[in-house]
Steps between C-alpha positions, in 0.01 A plus 500: 500500500656208314584724211670751729704223657591373151610846398694550816672165447584596139637834612713326759643268233583788265664687783733206561609465134883549452427681169392860472133453388199736518132445406303793364124487418346623184495859644875454532485516881739295712324200662782271601885534504795299626711639776799509253298706251412752774858517631650529151311821446533629860121505559324484838267197522221689675506773238525315177197274458200650318708759312519507124818417317509865381480624860789272588724564202364800322462529130758276329427593144250402225671172414480384857136600530418321168679191630269490805188533277620223264567274799138557635379403147702175518786617281797543732835626379809298603671753727593866566820643649431811714722725699396599853641745754461437872473763774884539507493567120685177433447360151352151476382299198216249507370247253113502490312193380124545444260200501118486505344388828215251433220380732374146505278568194800631298380854525769768536465657837826693505874511432784296662822705496833334572805732543863414509777731616737504202702806608828300502426333168412836342821655640703208359323537166577870496861424583510236229342741252754769593786255467367380171466859373848586631647190340331584172645857511847370593474249226436778254773725632760220528369321193483174686255231389421157639438167333386158616517159338259233616644156434171326570317696222824561298399867484717811508345817637637854458382808689422812307849654556677183384288510181591868451870426541474230227294741287232235421157602379192471714363146517834350400525132587837342576604141506733433800759329287522812276575743782879460471476605133456860615859503618764604249632211303846389611640560848181644652264228376744221588546646848128520556456140391771384740350694787156336439667157480682556832182625668300195381771238577645631831261771609757774453356859485641760262560873475665594168546808277427408136387644172168414345339580164142630540200405293559823303867412439653740750810393694471551877705436812302327777561345836324169516447313823327173572480209743316164516171476698436198707183373677530209740852445374366463148602735214195692382651780291725801470459864606710801437536855380624698202637848534562738208846650566576597143510872567725461803741266315521722198550811715771305700670400173485853378634626837783248485582605145501864600712417802742302286510785247559760776768273658676458164497876460635559850767240467627643173519858615856630557383679819505308825141453623410367842218502759558498881267427782476726815802325645701600188529138389489421130177338380563552128808573290564497129805339340707821493441546875584133575829519309587840652459362852732215416254211467414266215128445571218712641422234759840555664425869543135486618466560871839669537538851633764754387708410803558155341583646161694827543754639744374629835515868411305454177241277668440746786449788261258294285300385805479859627368615163250209493359593843467864393305400185272264696430772756445797267375310189722732300714342223875543484606576136850459350702487817861408442667228710845349512421128547741239617363145451597192698748417230672838564385634166469879511231665291346841456123455501218741420194380691131589505257355762123532500268391782238236435178622668202282589132586514544600865742774403798326660813384327540125469822499303747686280564468126850600393670576171870553482758543230870420517665819394856387579597510137344842463687628805818350358436669164423824679829467692684413178338796326596736781849363498509547122371853535765573762773350289372687199482823695848441633635412154325813364670707764835344415434556132420865555803538730718317254370717214580813706848370578573409142365830377689705763830314481518469127399860454773602751756291313378635165521860624847435640618351169350783302669763723842331491485455115409867468802584716721277290386660173567848622817437697832592318738414772641151454546433869140606577378287212681206647337567835155518343561173314593336832175638646311348206660163563400517870147607402481208257609258776232645729238461234608136447480434876155655509382288210637190665317581825172560315553181303550306824175631639321409177645149507384450861137607432464324163689174542227245573703198395710492815397217728522504880694226667529398865825640653644448843502860624796466739717355223415782262599760764829311566582508129439879472708559813791305344474706177520814709780383725762750376246786514405405850863470613596842358210658694565293817133386465337207681212295363313282754292226332227373735292331231403141568633245243150342490336795336431471123347772287368484144690774313674590176860426619658792296251746652563372857875538454454854361271597791741367765797662327330836479374516857828373649710751308254781587538412871873557462490801260281692742686405816531731798854649504517459877467116503579197290215369292310197630229334289271225647278260295195316650212307346165372631171355375190729515182338361565437128820703486864455595628838631871581465617792721835677422597747773796742508642748745558771234406865492133422446230678291257778593180304421274799557689693237596230251276202582274533194794561265732229633454252214477759219730498201805728538396605851794561737475620859866541606811674366667172422686547168433132408119538538330465164131461612441187295578204733193504719276568204634184326481301821134584554418412136679163534311416823162596350580298185510197733156600651669617822529837671756708692463735797747705705527645844780747578615755755761761430824423680400146603458309175246335274312169467376376157232226519455287183181291471538191274156375384502121521161445338572665168 
């Protein structure tokens, strides 16, 4: 009875223990257990005592079973960590400690098992292990190593990655004072020494990009960081990191070199190269484009749209084209524009634009290439003008050759016929008549040769220089020279030319032109009215236009319009008409790079318009 009371008292004490403790006999059956042990494993008190450890926990593996056996033999193992699952399948971890249970005679009568719930510690350890593994992997990927200097032991410790960065052999020992010798001699080593000094004196941390020379002699770029470590406000050492950035730096240098090379190439191309964003604002422009837009530096052009560079019409057309390219992703190739910059400079431009397309298939900008073809257009215009002049000169030459051939052949035939008559004529009076005819034919030939010579002189004399002449004064002078002729024909000349109009002309040609047109206006007067001739002048673009109008008999333009300025072409029965005046007049005007036109109506009169070219 006393023994039962003692056992009951012992069981009561065990039950009250704050630790999770259980007592098993040599048959591994549960005899006593604390309430905490029972609650930790979710057992029912009335259903747990007397059961074996295997009935309670099942088979836990050979190692665990061996540990129980060793404990019963007096050779306990320190501890075991086991995972358990409760009824809700929640994972829990317990630390098991086995100790022999002795009686008063030091005989082993069972096993004392103490368990501790270490679920949180295991979870933290797993988290720590995962972080450690992740850090190790990141260290490998980023090539970042750590180091630590213990001032108390005067010992420098490198992690494995730091050792790899410095390419030191396994087992390499390093004196702390020699660590700075790995940095390249000169700027890098001196900088590292200064950083260490600042850290030791004033506690200043550092983060610097420097070059080091590895144990194998290779040059590397690294980022070295470090900071002092204090404990209880007392300096105890330094800690930091070392990152191998050699590949990145060399790639960056290579990229910068390629970028510089590309930029040099772009800036020295004669074509204008630019890039716009989606708002048609410049984000890149080479030197040719900058100068074309009227700026001296690219920074002045960046961010500007076409509306800030060109005239409104040019800018609107460019923006419309940009939006179409952005929408359709179709390039615009060799489109010709007439550009007017903010400095009023006009240029003919050939432009190509290509969309810049991102990975999402959408345009994020436009690259443009344009070429100033103003000089080409001018050369094209000059060439066309030269072709036209050459064509016109060729027509004149052919016409002149026909005239010379026809007229000289006519005179030659006339002379031959008259000489034949003279040789065969016996009558003295007829011979005298034939001789007179020969004299008249000779005079006609001389006049023809003089006319042809005048035409040749006009078209071949390039030494004559144009001079500015007051047009009104030139007309007054010709009117004075014709005063007797005008009076005899009761003719009136009305001069409405402003005295402020100057024209660049060959003075002798201008006088001849005015003389010829004024006399024609009187020669071909209408018999029913006195002749009236009116002179006007006005500015039209680059030309001064002189208009000479008469109220004469007029010309049938439908019938004679294309022959009006031909040589020896006459259209009336006027005995004084020789058909040479208008031909010479036209040649004189064209020799001064001008032109002449005529409007006429039979019975009402004619108007001759002379265009003096002021740019030639």
